[in-house]
N, C-alpha and C positions, 0 to 999 in steps of 0.2 A: 298929628303925625300917626300914620297907621303902623301896624306891627312890622310889616315887611320893610318899610322905609327906616324905621328905628333899627331893625336888625342889620340892614345894609350899612347904616352909619356906624354902629358899634363894631361890626366885624371889620369894616375898613379901618376904623380908628385903632383897633387892636393890632392889625397888621402894619399900620403906619408906625405905631409905637414900637412894635417888635423890630421892624426894620431899622428904626432909629437906634434902638439899643444894640442891635447887632453890628452897627457901624463901629462900635468900640471893640468888637471881636474881629480881628483881621481876616479870619478864614471864612466868615459868613457874608453873603452878598446882600447887605442891608439896603443899598440903593435899589437893587433889583426887586427886593421884597416890597419896598415902598412904591416903586413904579408899578408893579403888578397890582398892588392894592388900589392905586389910583385908576389904573385901567379897568379893574374889576368894578370899581365904583361907577365909572363912566358907562360901562356896558349895562350894569343893572339899573342905574338911575337915568341914563340917557345923556347924550352929549349935546348940550346946547352950545351956542356960540362961545360963551365964556368957558365952558368945559373943554371945548376943542382947543382954544387958545392956551388955557392953563395946562392941558395935557401935553401940548407941544413943548411948552416951557419946562414942564416936569421931565419930559423925555430928554431934552437937551441937557438939563442939569444932571440927570442920572448918568448919561453917557459921559459928560465931562467929569463927573465925580469918579466914575470908574477908571478914567484915564489918569486921574491925579496921582494915584499910587505909583504907577510906572514913571511918570514924569518926575515926581518929587524924589523917589528913590534913586533914579538915574542922576539927577542933579546932585543929590546928597553924596552919592558914591563918587561922582566926578570931583566934588569939592574935597572929598576925602583922599583924592589922589588916583582913583581908578581911571583906566584908559577907556576911550570910547568903545574899543572893541570888546573889552571886558563887560561894559554896561550892556552892549548889544547881545552878547552871549548870555548874560544873566537874564535879560528880558526873555529871550527864547527859552532858556532853561526854566524860568518861572512859568511861562505859558505851557510848555510841554509837561512840566511837573504837575501843574493844575489839572490838565486833561488826563494824564496817565495815572496820577495818584491823588485824586481829590479826597478830602479838601486840603490836606497839608502839603501835597507834593510841591506846589509852586512856592509855598511859604518857606520850604526848606531848600529847594533847588536854586533859587535866585541868589540868596546870600552865600550859599556854599560855592556857587560859581564865582562870585566876586572874590571871596577869600582865596580859593584855590588858584584861579587864574592870575590874580595879582601876586600871589606868592611864587608861582611858577615864573612869571615875567620878571619880577624884581629880586627874587631870592631873599626877601626880607619880610619876615612874619609881622614885624611891627608896622610896616607900611601897608601890608595886606589887611591887617586889623583896622588901620586908620580908614581904609576904603570901606570896609564893612561897617564901621561906626558911622561914617558919613551916610551910607545907605540906610542904616537904622534911624538916624536923625531925620532923613527925608521921609521915611515911612511914618515916623511919629507926627511930623507936620502934616502928612497926608491924612492921617486919622482925624486930626482936628478939622481940616478943610472938608473932608467928607461928612463929618458930623454937622458942620455948619450948613453944608448943602442939604443934608437931610432935614435940618430944621426949616430951611427955606421951602423944601418940597412939602413938608407937613403944613406949613403956613399957607402955601398955595392951595392945598387941598381944603383946608379950613375955609379959605376965601371962596372956593368953588362951592362948598356946601352952603355957606352963609349967603352968598349972592346968587347961587344957582337956583 
């Protein structure tokens, strides 16, 4: 193994592990970091047939993992009693907050929207908190699922290196 190949492997592994660890920190885009690391590896080392197939799978997993947050938080909020309109507004608030005030804007805007809208609709702070707790439980489940997806992406990259 020559120096440039070894450097490519170690740099990619570093960013794969960094991405995996940042999946435990909700405001950092761990799956995007892992996807970019895999893409960079493919660009530098070349895309053979296996590499193309694995990169497509890695891309699908990264996109799916990025949607897990919204889906699980919405389901959790609904189970906690939030209305569908509140969930939709919270999703929009989260997206706008993320774009307008990165990296914490969406992390603050979505839960705040659930709490405030449910309180305004129901006039009951206890029920509004229940909806927010449901959203938080969904978020916790999403962290676990995203981490598992990250482990799968890492494993696919290792397979790519090993068999490529």
